[in-house]
py3Dmol code that shows the C-alpha trace and the ligand (Angstrom):
import py3Dmol

protein = """\
ATOM      1  CA  MET A   1     -37.567 117.425 158.231  1.00  0.00           C
ATOM      2  CA  SER A   2     -34.634 118.384 160.403  1.00  0.00           C
ATOM      3  CA  PHE A   3     -33.871 122.125 161.051  1.00  0.00           C
ATOM      4  CA  SER A   4     -31.887 125.214 159.768  1.00  0.00           C
ATOM      5  CA  VAL A   5     -29.895 127.624 161.733  1.00  0.00           C
ATOM      6  CA  LEU A   6     -31.816 130.906 161.890  1.00  0.00           C
ATOM      7  CA  GLY A   7     -29.448 132.936 163.985  1.00  0.00           C
ATOM      8  CA  THR A   8     -26.419 132.760 166.421  1.00  0.00           C
ATOM      9  CA  GLY A   9     -25.232 134.514 169.588  1.00  0.00           C
ATOM     10  CA  MET A  10     -22.550 134.457 172.123  1.00  0.00           C
ATOM     11  CA  TYR A  11     -21.548 136.132 175.381  1.00  0.00           C
ATOM     12  CA  VAL A  12     -18.208 136.237 177.150  1.00  0.00           C
ATOM     13  CA  PRO A  13     -17.696 137.975 180.530  1.00  0.00           C
ATOM     14  CA  PRO A  14     -15.724 141.222 180.446  1.00  0.00           C
ATOM     15  CA  LYS A  15     -12.728 140.197 182.534  1.00  0.00           C
ATOM     16  CA  VAL A  16      -9.750 139.091 180.397  1.00  0.00           C
ATOM     17  CA  VAL A  17      -7.211 136.954 182.093  1.00  0.00           C
ATOM     18  CA  THR A  18      -3.882 136.702 180.303  1.00  0.00           C
ATOM     19  CA  ASN A  19      -1.262 134.098 180.275  1.00  0.00           C
ATOM     20  CA  GLU A  20       0.842 136.582 182.388  1.00  0.00           C
ATOM     21  CA  ASP A  21      -2.020 136.731 184.760  1.00  0.00           C
ATOM     22  CA  ILE A  22      -1.996 132.850 185.215  1.00  0.00           C
ATOM     23  CA  SER A  23       1.757 132.682 185.650  1.00  0.00           C
ATOM     24  CA  LYS A  24       1.568 134.725 188.870  1.00  0.00           C
ATOM     25  CA  LEU A  25      -0.888 131.944 190.174  1.00  0.00           C
ATOM     26  CA  VAL A  26       1.016 128.803 189.127  1.00  0.00           C
ATOM     27  CA  ASP A  27       4.468 127.895 187.828  1.00  0.00           C
ATOM     28  CA  THR A  28       3.824 128.455 183.998  1.00  0.00           C
ATOM     29  CA  SER A  29       4.658 130.942 181.296  1.00  0.00           C
ATOM     30  CA  ASP A  30       3.007 132.544 178.382  1.00  0.00           C
ATOM     31  CA  GLU A  31       5.470 130.696 176.135  1.00  0.00           C
ATOM     32  CA  TRP A  32       4.510 127.255 177.481  1.00  0.00           C
ATOM     33  CA  ILE A  33       0.727 127.804 177.178  1.00  0.00           C
ATOM     34  CA  VAL A  34       1.029 129.328 173.741  1.00  0.00           C
ATOM     35  CA  GLN A  35       3.116 126.449 172.514  1.00  0.00           C
ATOM     36  CA  ARG A  36       1.378 123.588 174.116  1.00  0.00           C
ATOM     37  CA  VAL A  37      -2.125 124.876 174.047  1.00  0.00           C
ATOM     38  CA  GLY A  38      -2.598 127.874 171.630  1.00  0.00           C
ATOM     39  CA  VAL A  39      -4.195 130.053 174.302  1.00  0.00           C
ATOM     40  CA  LYS A  40      -3.307 133.644 174.861  1.00  0.00           C
ATOM     41  CA  GLU A  41      -6.059 134.874 177.045  1.00  0.00           C
ATOM     42  CA  ARG A  42      -9.599 133.800 178.273  1.00  0.00           C
ATOM     43  CA  HIS A  43     -12.598 135.468 179.643  1.00  0.00           C
ATOM     44  CA  ILE A  44     -13.316 134.771 183.340  1.00  0.00           C
ATOM     45  CA  SER A  45     -16.550 135.481 185.228  1.00  0.00           C
ATOM     46  CA  THR A  46     -16.312 137.712 188.157  1.00  0.00           C
ATOM     47  CA  ASN A  47     -20.005 137.704 189.118  1.00  0.00           C
ATOM     48  CA  GLU A  48     -22.043 135.910 186.400  1.00  0.00           C
ATOM     49  CA  THR A  49     -23.421 132.328 186.665  1.00  0.00           C
ATOM     50  CA  ALA A  50     -23.249 129.953 183.640  1.00  0.00           C
ATOM     51  CA  ALA A  51     -27.115 130.396 183.330  1.00  0.00           C
ATOM     52  CA  GLU A  52     -26.771 134.180 183.241  1.00  0.00           C
ATOM     53  CA  MET A  53     -24.149 133.950 180.529  1.00  0.00           C
ATOM     54  CA  GLY A  54     -26.165 131.602 178.685  1.00  0.00           C
ATOM     55  CA  TYR A  55     -29.263 133.851 178.753  1.00  0.00           C
ATOM     56  CA  LYS A  56     -27.233 136.826 177.329  1.00  0.00           C
ATOM     57  CA  ALA A  57     -26.087 134.469 174.433  1.00  0.00           C
ATOM     58  CA  ALA A  58     -29.688 133.543 173.984  1.00  0.00           C
ATOM     59  CA  LEU A  59     -30.653 137.139 173.670  1.00  0.00           C
ATOM     60  CA  GLU A  60     -27.952 137.768 171.070  1.00  0.00           C
ATOM     61  CA  ALA A  61     -29.002 134.819 169.140  1.00  0.00           C
ATOM     62  CA  LEU A  62     -32.863 135.796 169.266  1.00  0.00           C
ATOM     63  CA  GLU A  63     -31.940 139.226 167.952  1.00  0.00           C
ATOM     64  CA  ASN A  64     -29.714 137.738 165.152  1.00  0.00           C
ATOM     65  CA  SER A  65     -32.495 135.417 164.020  1.00  0.00           C
ATOM     66  CA  GLY A  66     -35.290 137.914 164.212  1.00  0.00           C
ATOM     67  CA  VAL A  67     -37.338 135.308 166.334  1.00  0.00           C
ATOM     68  CA  ALA A  68     -39.277 136.634 169.234  1.00  0.00           C
ATOM     69  CA  LYS A  69     -38.686 134.815 172.712  1.00  0.00           C
ATOM     70  CA  GLU A  70     -42.299 133.967 172.725  1.00  0.00           C
ATOM     71  CA  GLU A  71     -42.064 131.920 169.640  1.00  0.00           C
ATOM     72  CA  ILE A  72     -39.441 129.563 171.115  1.00  0.00           C
ATOM     73  CA  ASP A  73     -41.027 126.097 171.867  1.00  0.00           C
ATOM     74  CA  MET A  74     -38.040 124.763 173.675  1.00  0.00           C
ATOM     75  CA  ILE A  75     -34.744 125.573 175.342  1.00  0.00           C
ATOM     76  CA  ILE A  76     -32.110 123.003 175.285  1.00  0.00           C
ATOM     77  CA  ALA A  77     -28.819 123.789 177.163  1.00  0.00           C
ATOM     78  CA  ALA A  78     -25.643 122.053 178.244  1.00  0.00           C
ATOM     79  CA  SER A  79     -23.131 122.954 180.979  1.00  0.00           C
ATOM     80  CA  VAL A  80     -20.748 121.082 183.126  1.00  0.00           C
ATOM     81  CA  SER A  81     -20.262 124.165 185.392  1.00  0.00           C
ATOM     82  CA  GLY A  82     -23.789 125.213 186.187  1.00  0.00           C
ATOM     83  CA  GLU A  83     -24.201 126.428 189.747  1.00  0.00           C
ATOM     84  CA  SER A  84     -26.827 123.906 190.756  1.00  0.00           C
ATOM     85  CA  ILE A  85     -27.851 120.416 189.750  1.00  0.00           C
ATOM     86  CA  SER A  86     -31.522 121.494 189.930  1.00  0.00           C
ATOM     87  CA  PRO A  87     -32.710 123.926 188.508  1.00  0.00           C
ATOM     88  CA  SER A  88     -30.879 123.039 185.337  1.00  0.00           C
ATOM     89  CA  VAL A  89     -29.252 125.633 183.397  1.00  0.00           C
ATOM     90  CA  SER A  90     -32.027 125.436 180.694  1.00  0.00           C
ATOM     91  CA  CYS A  91     -34.647 126.052 183.551  1.00  0.00           C
ATOM     92  CA  MET A  92     -32.703 128.940 184.851  1.00  0.00           C
ATOM     93  CA  ILE A  93     -32.419 130.550 181.390  1.00  0.00           C
ATOM     94  CA  GLN A  94     -36.172 130.031 180.712  1.00  0.00           C
ATOM     95  CA  ASN A  95     -36.832 131.868 183.856  1.00  0.00           C
ATOM     96  CA  LEU A  96     -34.409 134.677 182.968  1.00  0.00           C
ATOM     97  CA  LEU A  97     -36.170 134.986 179.529  1.00  0.00           C
ATOM     98  CA  GLY A  98     -39.602 135.107 181.253  1.00  0.00           C
ATOM     99  CA  VAL A  99     -41.014 132.422 178.711  1.00  0.00           C
ATOM    100  CA  LYS A 100     -43.030 129.206 179.462  1.00  0.00           C
ATOM    101  CA  CYS A 101     -41.599 126.799 177.022  1.00  0.00           C
ATOM    102  CA  MET A 102     -40.314 123.333 177.644  1.00  0.00           C
ATOM    103  CA  ALA A 103     -36.673 123.388 178.848  1.00  0.00           C
ATOM    104  CA  MET A 104     -34.109 120.636 179.512  1.00  0.00           C
ATOM    105  CA  ASP A 105     -30.386 120.029 179.725  1.00  0.00           C
ATOM    106  CA  VAL A 106     -28.117 117.555 177.975  1.00  0.00           C
ATOM    107  CA  ASN A 107     -24.993 116.329 179.826  1.00  0.00           C
ATOM    108  CA  ALA A 108     -22.280 115.414 177.385  1.00  0.00           C
ATOM    109  CA  ALA A 109     -19.393 117.728 178.450  1.00  0.00           C
ATOM    110  CA  CYS A 110     -17.488 119.252 175.387  1.00  0.00           C
ATOM    111  CA  SER A 111     -19.467 117.328 172.807  1.00  0.00           C
ATOM    112  CA  ALA A 112     -22.765 118.477 174.073  1.00  0.00           C
ATOM    113  CA  PHE A 113     -23.570 120.937 171.348  1.00  0.00           C
ATOM    114  CA  VAL A 114     -23.644 118.124 168.740  1.00  0.00           C
ATOM    115  CA  PHE A 115     -25.561 115.895 171.126  1.00  0.00           C
ATOM    116  CA  MET A 116     -28.090 118.661 171.600  1.00  0.00           C
ATOM    117  CA  LEU A 117     -28.546 119.049 167.824  1.00  0.00           C
ATOM    118  CA  GLU A 118     -29.171 115.381 167.306  1.00  0.00           C
ATOM    119  CA  THR A 119     -31.659 115.360 170.117  1.00  0.00           C
ATOM    120  CA  ILE A 120     -33.419 118.410 168.947  1.00  0.00           C
ATOM    121  CA  ALA A 121     -33.525 117.065 165.303  1.00  0.00           C
ATOM    122  CA  GLY A 122     -35.865 114.358 166.600  1.00  0.00           C
ATOM    123  CA  TYR A 123     -38.238 116.858 168.080  1.00  0.00           C
ATOM    124  CA  PHE A 124     -38.370 118.654 164.617  1.00  0.00           C
ATOM    125  CA  ALA A 125     -38.731 115.344 162.799  1.00  0.00           C
ATOM    126  CA  ARG A 126     -41.845 114.483 164.887  1.00  0.00           C
ATOM    127  CA  GLY A 127     -43.306 117.891 164.412  1.00  0.00           C
ATOM    128  CA  LYS A 128     -43.165 118.846 168.047  1.00  0.00           C
ATOM    129  CA  VAL A 129     -41.335 122.119 167.857  1.00  0.00           C
ATOM    130  CA  LYS A 130     -40.979 124.899 165.179  1.00  0.00           C
ATOM    131  CA  LYS A 131     -38.426 127.089 166.966  1.00  0.00           C
ATOM    132  CA  VAL A 132     -35.637 126.081 169.451  1.00  0.00           C
ATOM    133  CA  LEU A 133     -32.820 127.777 171.494  1.00  0.00           C
ATOM    134  CA  VAL A 134     -29.891 125.739 171.707  1.00  0.00           C
ATOM    135  CA  ILE A 135     -27.298 127.004 174.403  1.00  0.00           C
ATOM    136  CA  GLY A 136     -23.987 125.854 175.721  1.00  0.00           C
ATOM    137  CA  ALA A 137     -23.124 128.049 178.824  1.00  0.00           C
ATOM    138  CA  GLU A 138     -19.971 127.382 180.869  1.00  0.00           C
ATOM    139  CA  ARG A 139     -18.239 128.850 184.002  1.00  0.00           C
ATOM    140  CA  LEU A 140     -15.489 126.601 183.902  1.00  0.00           C
ATOM    141  CA  SER A 141     -13.450 128.940 186.390  1.00  0.00           C
ATOM    142  CA  ARG A 142     -15.677 127.361 188.929  1.00  0.00           C
ATOM    143  CA  VAL A 143     -14.695 123.683 188.317  1.00  0.00           C
ATOM    144  CA  VAL A 144     -11.033 124.432 187.558  1.00  0.00           C
ATOM    145  CA  ASP A 145      -8.460 123.659 190.255  1.00  0.00           C
ATOM    146  CA  TRP A 146      -6.522 127.074 190.209  1.00  0.00           C
ATOM    147  CA  ASP A 147      -3.592 125.239 191.859  1.00  0.00           C
ATOM    148  CA  ASP A 148      -3.238 122.649 188.962  1.00  0.00           C
ATOM    149  CA  ARG A 149      -1.092 124.196 186.037  1.00  0.00           C
ATOM    150  CA  GLY A 150      -1.975 121.184 183.761  1.00  0.00           C
ATOM    151  CA  THR A 151      -5.548 122.475 183.564  1.00  0.00           C
ATOM    152  CA  CYS A 152      -6.110 125.940 184.659  1.00  0.00           C
ATOM    153  CA  VAL A 153      -4.377 127.310 181.985  1.00  0.00           C
ATOM    154  CA  ILE A 154      -6.752 125.772 179.220  1.00  0.00           C
ATOM    155  CA  PHE A 155     -10.179 126.666 180.269  1.00  0.00           C
ATOM    156  CA  GLY A 156     -12.229 129.927 179.962  1.00  0.00           C
ATOM    157  CA  ASP A 157     -15.846 131.147 180.587  1.00  0.00           C
ATOM    158  CA  GLY A 158     -18.571 132.036 178.090  1.00  0.00           C
ATOM    159  CA  ALA A 159     -21.795 130.910 176.310  1.00  0.00           C
ATOM    160  CA  GLY A 160     -22.905 130.419 172.805  1.00  0.00           C
ATOM    161  CA  ALA A 161     -26.512 129.963 171.367  1.00  0.00           C
ATOM    162  CA  VAL A 162     -28.280 129.257 168.150  1.00  0.00           C
ATOM    163  CA  VAL A 163     -31.931 129.551 167.227  1.00  0.00           C
ATOM    164  CA  LEU A 164     -33.131 126.745 165.146  1.00  0.00           C
ATOM    165  CA  GLY A 165     -36.289 126.716 162.815  1.00  0.00           C
ATOM    166  CA  GLU A 166     -37.854 124.131 160.515  1.00  0.00           C
ATOM    167  CA  GLY A 167     -35.678 123.031 157.642  1.00  0.00           C
ATOM    168  CA  ASP A 168     -33.611 120.422 156.120  1.00  0.00           C
ATOM    169  CA  ASN A 169     -29.985 121.633 156.920  1.00  0.00           C
ATOM    170  CA  TYR A 170     -29.094 119.205 159.634  1.00  0.00           C
ATOM    171  CA  ILE A 171     -27.651 116.363 157.430  1.00  0.00           C
ATOM    172  CA  ASP A 172     -26.251 113.690 159.827  1.00  0.00           C
ATOM    173  CA  ALA A 173     -24.150 113.038 162.910  1.00  0.00           C
ATOM    174  CA  VAL A 174     -22.038 110.281 164.353  1.00  0.00           C
ATOM    175  CA  PHE A 175     -21.403 109.604 168.130  1.00  0.00           C
ATOM    176  CA  HIS A 176     -18.933 107.556 170.093  1.00  0.00           C
ATOM    177  CA  VAL A 177     -19.017 107.117 173.979  1.00  0.00           C
ATOM    178  CA  ARG A 178     -16.357 105.256 175.863  1.00  0.00           C
ATOM    179  CA  GLY A 179     -17.770 105.645 179.400  1.00  0.00           C
ATOM    180  CA  GLY A 180     -15.557 106.083 182.444  1.00  0.00           C
ATOM    181  CA  SER A 181     -14.028 108.609 184.746  1.00  0.00           C
ATOM    182  CA  ASP A 182     -10.403 107.478 184.518  1.00  0.00           C
ATOM    183  CA  ILE A 183      -9.457 110.090 181.870  1.00  0.00           C
ATOM    184  CA  ILE A 184     -11.390 113.120 182.422  1.00  0.00           C
ATOM    185  CA  ASP A 185     -13.573 113.459 185.673  1.00  0.00           C
ATOM    186  CA  ILE A 186     -15.613 116.516 187.293  1.00  0.00           C
ATOM    187  CA  PRO A 187     -16.839 114.809 190.392  1.00  0.00           C
ATOM    188  CA  GLN A 188     -19.704 116.543 192.266  1.00  0.00           C
ATOM    189  CA  PHE A 189     -19.681 117.020 196.161  1.00  0.00           C
ATOM    190  CA  ILE A 190     -20.599 113.380 197.120  1.00  0.00           C
ATOM    191  CA  GLY A 191     -22.570 114.385 200.288  1.00  0.00           C
ATOM    192  CA  LYS A 192     -22.222 113.763 203.876  1.00  0.00           C
ATOM    193  CA  SER A 193     -24.085 110.573 204.324  1.00  0.00           C
ATOM    194  CA  PRO A 194     -22.712 108.940 207.516  1.00  0.00           C
ATOM    195  CA  PHE A 195     -23.342 105.560 205.541  1.00  0.00           C
ATOM    196  CA  PHE A 196     -21.217 106.142 202.363  1.00  0.00           C
ATOM    197  CA  GLU A 197     -17.517 104.915 202.645  1.00  0.00           C
ATOM    198  CA  LYS A 198     -15.854 106.294 199.650  1.00  0.00           C
ATOM    199  CA  GLU A 199     -13.476 109.270 199.866  1.00  0.00           C
ATOM    200  CA  GLN A 200     -14.449 112.523 198.326  1.00  0.00           C
ATOM    201  CA  LYS A 201     -12.288 113.337 195.210  1.00  0.00           C
ATOM    202  CA  LYS A 202     -11.710 117.160 194.797  1.00  0.00           C
ATOM    203  CA  PRO A 203     -14.833 118.513 192.967  1.00  0.00           C
ATOM    204  CA  TYR A 204     -12.697 119.977 190.204  1.00  0.00           C
ATOM    205  CA  ILE A 205     -11.686 119.107 186.610  1.00  0.00           C
ATOM    206  CA  HIS A 206      -9.328 116.124 186.808  1.00  0.00           C
ATOM    207  CA  MET A 207      -7.735 115.253 183.354  1.00  0.00           C
ATOM    208  CA  ARG A 208      -5.058 113.101 181.940  1.00  0.00           C
ATOM    209  CA  GLY A 209      -3.950 115.446 179.237  1.00  0.00           C
ATOM    210  CA  GLN A 210      -2.009 113.174 176.931  1.00  0.00           C
ATOM    211  CA  GLU A 211      -4.718 110.437 176.863  1.00  0.00           C
ATOM    212  CA  THR A 212      -7.488 113.139 176.108  1.00  0.00           C
ATOM    213  CA  PHE A 213      -5.177 114.565 173.360  1.00  0.00           C
ATOM    214  CA  LYS A 214      -4.781 111.125 171.848  1.00  0.00           C
ATOM    215  CA  PHE A 215      -8.588 110.477 172.037  1.00  0.00           C
ATOM    216  CA  ALA A 216      -9.347 113.975 170.546  1.00  0.00           C
ATOM    217  CA  VAL A 217      -7.248 113.670 167.352  1.00  0.00           C
ATOM    218  CA  LYS A 218      -8.422 110.181 166.751  1.00  0.00           C
ATOM    219  CA  SER A 219     -12.042 111.180 167.271  1.00  0.00           C
ATOM    220  CA  ILE A 220     -11.838 114.269 164.992  1.00  0.00           C
ATOM    221  CA  CYS A 221     -10.102 112.279 162.111  1.00  0.00           C
ATOM    222  CA  ARG A 222     -12.555 109.275 162.434  1.00  0.00           C
ATOM    223  CA  ASP A 223     -15.652 111.160 162.933  1.00  0.00           C
ATOM    224  CA  CYS A 224     -15.112 113.682 160.062  1.00  0.00           C
ATOM    225  CA  LYS A 225     -14.034 110.769 157.777  1.00  0.00           C
ATOM    226  CA  THR A 226     -17.066 108.746 158.586  1.00  0.00           C
ATOM    227  CA  LEU A 227     -19.495 111.484 157.836  1.00  0.00           C
ATOM    228  CA  LEU A 228     -17.865 112.289 154.528  1.00  0.00           C
ATOM    229  CA  LYS A 229     -17.699 108.834 153.401  1.00  0.00           C
ATOM    230  CA  ASN A 230     -21.537 108.175 154.333  1.00  0.00           C
ATOM    231  CA  HIS A 231     -22.540 111.101 152.277  1.00  0.00           C
ATOM    232  CA  ASP A 232     -20.078 110.528 149.334  1.00  0.00           C
ATOM    233  CA  LEU A 233     -18.257 113.888 150.007  1.00  0.00           C
ATOM    234  CA  THR A 234     -14.523 114.903 150.207  1.00  0.00           C
ATOM    235  CA  PHE A 235     -13.050 117.743 152.465  1.00  0.00           C
ATOM    236  CA  ASP A 236     -13.078 119.910 149.167  1.00  0.00           C
ATOM    237  CA  ASP A 237     -16.880 119.858 149.564  1.00  0.00           C
ATOM    238  CA  ILE A 238     -16.571 121.376 153.050  1.00  0.00           C
ATOM    239  CA  ALA A 239     -16.438 125.058 153.510  1.00  0.00           C
ATOM    240  CA  TYR A 240     -15.070 124.965 157.140  1.00  0.00           C
ATOM    241  CA  ILE A 241     -14.615 122.566 159.946  1.00  0.00           C
ATOM    242  CA  VAL A 242     -15.696 124.111 163.194  1.00  0.00           C
ATOM    243  CA  PRO A 243     -14.149 122.103 165.937  1.00  0.00           C
ATOM    244  CA  HIS A 244     -14.477 122.134 169.709  1.00  0.00           C
ATOM    245  CA  GLN A 245     -11.612 124.486 170.659  1.00  0.00           C
ATOM    246  CA  ALA A 246      -9.729 122.396 173.211  1.00  0.00           C
ATOM    247  CA  ASN A 247      -6.165 122.759 172.171  1.00  0.00           C
ATOM    248  CA  LYS A 248      -4.734 124.322 169.000  1.00  0.00           C
ATOM    249  CA  ARG A 249      -2.204 121.581 168.739  1.00  0.00           C
ATOM    250  CA  ILE A 250      -5.096 118.991 168.459  1.00  0.00           C
ATOM    251  CA  ILE A 251      -6.130 120.825 165.380  1.00  0.00           C
ATOM    252  CA  ASP A 252      -2.554 121.025 164.128  1.00  0.00           C
ATOM    253  CA  PHE A 253      -2.196 117.218 164.459  1.00  0.00           C
ATOM    254  CA  ALA A 254      -5.701 116.444 162.856  1.00  0.00           C
ATOM    255  CA  SER A 255      -5.022 118.824 159.896  1.00  0.00           C
ATOM    256  CA  VAL A 256      -1.729 116.858 159.226  1.00  0.00           C
ATOM    257  CA  MET A 257      -3.413 113.520 159.775  1.00  0.00           C
ATOM    258  CA  LEU A 258      -6.400 114.386 157.541  1.00  0.00           C
ATOM    259  CA  LYS A 259      -4.029 116.200 155.039  1.00  0.00           C
ATOM    260  CA  ILE A 260      -6.142 119.278 154.866  1.00  0.00           C
ATOM    261  CA  PRO A 261      -4.903 122.757 155.405  1.00  0.00           C
ATOM    262  CA  GLU A 262      -5.333 124.306 158.705  1.00  0.00           C
ATOM    263  CA  GLU A 263      -7.210 127.310 157.115  1.00  0.00           C
ATOM    264  CA  LYS A 264     -10.063 124.881 156.764  1.00  0.00           C
ATOM    265  CA  PHE A 265     -10.348 124.864 160.682  1.00  0.00           C
ATOM    266  CA  TYR A 266     -11.974 127.865 162.292  1.00  0.00           C
ATOM    267  CA  LEU A 267      -9.888 128.659 165.494  1.00  0.00           C
ATOM    268  CA  ASN A 268     -10.490 131.192 168.222  1.00  0.00           C
ATOM    269  CA  ILE A 269      -9.009 129.351 171.167  1.00  0.00           C
ATOM    270  CA  GLU A 270      -6.214 131.929 171.370  1.00  0.00           C
ATOM    271  CA  ARG A 271      -8.810 134.526 172.684  1.00  0.00           C
ATOM    272  CA  PHE A 272     -11.350 132.310 174.782  1.00  0.00           C
ATOM    273  CA  GLY A 273      -9.500 129.134 175.804  1.00  0.00           C
ATOM    274  CA  ASN A 274     -11.456 125.863 176.122  1.00  0.00           C
ATOM    275  CA  THR A 275     -15.189 126.748 176.856  1.00  0.00           C
ATOM    276  CA  SER A 276     -16.396 123.281 176.647  1.00  0.00           C
ATOM    277  CA  SER A 277     -19.996 123.053 175.388  1.00  0.00           C
ATOM    278  CA  ALA A 278     -20.123 126.788 174.583  1.00  0.00           C
ATOM    279  CA  SER A 279     -16.936 126.556 172.154  1.00  0.00           C
ATOM    280  CA  ILE A 280     -18.613 125.497 168.855  1.00  0.00           C
ATOM    281  CA  PRO A 281     -21.708 128.012 169.163  1.00  0.00           C
ATOM    282  CA  ILE A 282     -19.211 130.766 169.980  1.00  0.00           C
ATOM    283  CA  ALA A 283     -17.204 129.906 167.021  1.00  0.00           C
ATOM    284  CA  LEU A 284     -20.342 129.763 164.823  1.00  0.00           C
ATOM    285  CA  ASP A 285     -21.632 133.115 166.068  1.00  0.00           C
ATOM    286  CA  GLU A 286     -17.977 134.636 165.185  1.00  0.00           C
ATOM    287  CA  MET A 287     -18.018 133.206 161.771  1.00  0.00           C
ATOM    288  CA  ASN A 288     -21.682 134.250 161.289  1.00  0.00           C
ATOM    289  CA  ARG A 289     -21.135 137.903 162.287  1.00  0.00           C
ATOM    290  CA  LYS A 290     -17.839 138.080 160.156  1.00  0.00           C
ATOM    291  CA  GLY A 291     -19.862 137.054 157.059  1.00  0.00           C
ATOM    292  CA  MET A 292     -17.825 133.982 156.629  1.00  0.00           C
ATOM    293  CA  LEU A 293     -20.720 131.602 156.357  1.00  0.00           C
ATOM    294  CA  HIS A 294     -22.825 131.544 153.124  1.00  0.00           C
ATOM    295  CA  LYS A 295     -26.114 129.856 152.404  1.00  0.00           C
ATOM    296  CA  GLY A 296     -25.604 126.267 151.388  1.00  0.00           C
ATOM    297  CA  ASP A 297     -22.053 125.976 152.769  1.00  0.00           C
ATOM    298  CA  LEU A 298     -21.366 122.650 154.381  1.00  0.00           C
ATOM    299  CA  LEU A 299     -19.921 122.662 157.831  1.00  0.00           C
ATOM    300  CA  LEU A 300     -18.310 119.803 159.793  1.00  0.00           C
ATOM    301  CA  LEU A 301     -18.508 120.280 163.689  1.00  0.00           C
ATOM    302  CA  PRO A 302     -16.447 117.820 165.490  1.00  0.00           C
ATOM    303  CA  ALA A 303     -16.423 117.644 169.337  1.00  0.00           C
ATOM    304  CA  PHE A 304     -14.812 115.491 171.915  1.00  0.00           C
ATOM    305  CA  GLY A 305     -14.267 115.460 175.611  1.00  0.00           C
ATOM    306  CA  GLY A 306     -15.461 114.252 178.987  1.00  0.00           C
ATOM    307  CA  GLY A 307     -17.536 110.903 179.081  1.00  0.00           C
ATOM    308  CA  LEU A 308     -15.329 110.161 177.186  1.00  0.00           C
ATOM    309  CA  ALA A 309     -17.540 111.059 174.275  1.00  0.00           C
ATOM    310  CA  SER A 310     -17.050 112.305 170.749  1.00  0.00           C
ATOM    311  CA  ALA A 311     -19.409 113.636 168.076  1.00  0.00           C
ATOM    312  CA  ALA A 312     -19.520 115.264 164.857  1.00  0.00           C
ATOM    313  CA  CYS A 313     -22.161 116.495 162.563  1.00  0.00           C
ATOM    314  CA  LEU A 314     -22.713 117.711 158.928  1.00  0.00           C
ATOM    315  CA  LEU A 315     -24.682 120.818 158.765  1.00  0.00           C
ATOM    316  CA  ARG A 316     -25.738 123.018 155.819  1.00  0.00           C
ATOM    317  CA  TRP A 317     -25.742 126.620 156.497  1.00  0.00           C
TER     318      TRP A 317
END
"""
ligand_1 = """\
48
LIG
O -12.145 119.890 176.263
C -11.831 118.796 177.133
C -10.760 118.106 176.341
N -9.525 118.491 176.701
C -8.422 118.431 175.960
O -8.528 118.205 174.822
C -7.047 118.623 176.488
C -6.092 117.804 175.752
N -4.777 117.693 176.374
C -3.956 118.861 176.282
O -4.274 119.778 175.885
C -2.599 118.637 176.795
O -2.354 117.411 177.132
C -2.191 119.608 178.085
C -2.221 121.132 177.568
C -3.323 119.398 179.135
C -0.877 119.217 178.583
O 0.174 119.280 177.550
P 1.296 118.208 177.253
O 2.012 118.638 176.203
O 0.413 116.823 177.040
O 2.076 118.337 178.627
P 2.343 117.092 179.624
O 1.003 116.764 180.492
O 2.898 115.915 178.921
O 3.389 117.730 180.534
C 4.676 118.007 180.035
C 5.436 118.898 180.954
C 5.331 118.276 182.474
O 6.490 118.396 182.920
P 7.775 117.220 183.110
O 7.076 116.189 183.915
O 8.104 116.899 181.829
O 8.862 117.986 183.911
C 4.329 118.945 183.026
O 4.373 119.141 184.541
O 4.919 120.036 181.093
C 4.569 120.362 182.494
N 3.363 121.283 182.561
C 3.521 122.624 182.423
N 4.558 123.353 182.414
C 4.368 124.623 182.332
C 2.077 120.866 182.498
N 1.340 122.049 182.483
C 2.131 123.090 182.582
C 2.117 124.460 182.387
N 3.121 125.339 182.481
N 0.906 125.122 182.548
"""
view = py3Dmol.view(width=600, height=400)
view.addModel(protein, "pdb")
view.setStyle({"model": 0}, {"cartoon": {"style": "trace"}})
view.addModel(ligand_1, "xyz")
view.setStyle({"model": 1}, {"stick": {}})
view.zoomTo()
view.show()
């Protein structure tokens, strides 16, 4: 027993920030951002927290699944941009929903959606849960250094959610972690202890773009190929690859290296930017509502990012 996806939801804040808007803040251009990243615009929160966006995505997913909030046994959420360390984003969403179920967060940055699915598969396997809400919710505009043109052009805010129920459609996943803060780092406020001697690093996203890029392409290719090999499948058996939306050029490279057409990848980074843990559930919700997903379709969901961590799972719709 693992689970099946019963419904999907997403929420993005109404304010749209275009590349032209960003080029008024830092020395960049629409041309550079489109060519190097593939983003035209992103949604940015003006007054909503990560948890509030996650709550709205959760409501959409509940409605889409036909599951009542009282039926949910557990909320599992991820965010690298929640407003507090405690309460966790999942606890805040539980509070907003007005339910009493168990709630916890998983911290695996941009790969967190797949880490959450694997975690929750264990709860289903042990018969501990029947219905679960899985949510990625990000207000990355809070942790972006708006003076750093190397990062502020990439990220966006938003939330995606899925409702899971008992079933056998989560087939397998692979994970890789290469721990360290040298390539991607989002430091917290280190405190004001008079005894601690290290310097505070700015509490924003620090990213070595090219190293991240190489890690991403290598991870997508390796993780997708491993899953297919382990299950005696080929890319022809896969309806869609729904990757973490970090940079369109990462997908261009992966598609060339894997020798599969780019149409096999679902891409929406042009409109949302990189929304970290929310990007895959947002993509799934769009595909679901467009009628692109059919019962029995096999999907590959590869993700990669801070940690460094990468993950990919094989899911039957
Ligand atoms: O979800 C978490 C995972 N994150 C990712 O997957 C991100 C992966 N990496 C990337 O997406 C890309 O590496 C970036 C978009 C971050 C950067 O693109 P790049 O092609 O690797 O550029 P670069 O860092 O090698 O910089 C090339 C040039 C530099 O100028 P010089 O030194 O050649 O004069 C940068 O200063 O581009 C410059 N540059 C910019 N120019 C205009 C960097 N950012 C910008 C910008 N506008 N926004």
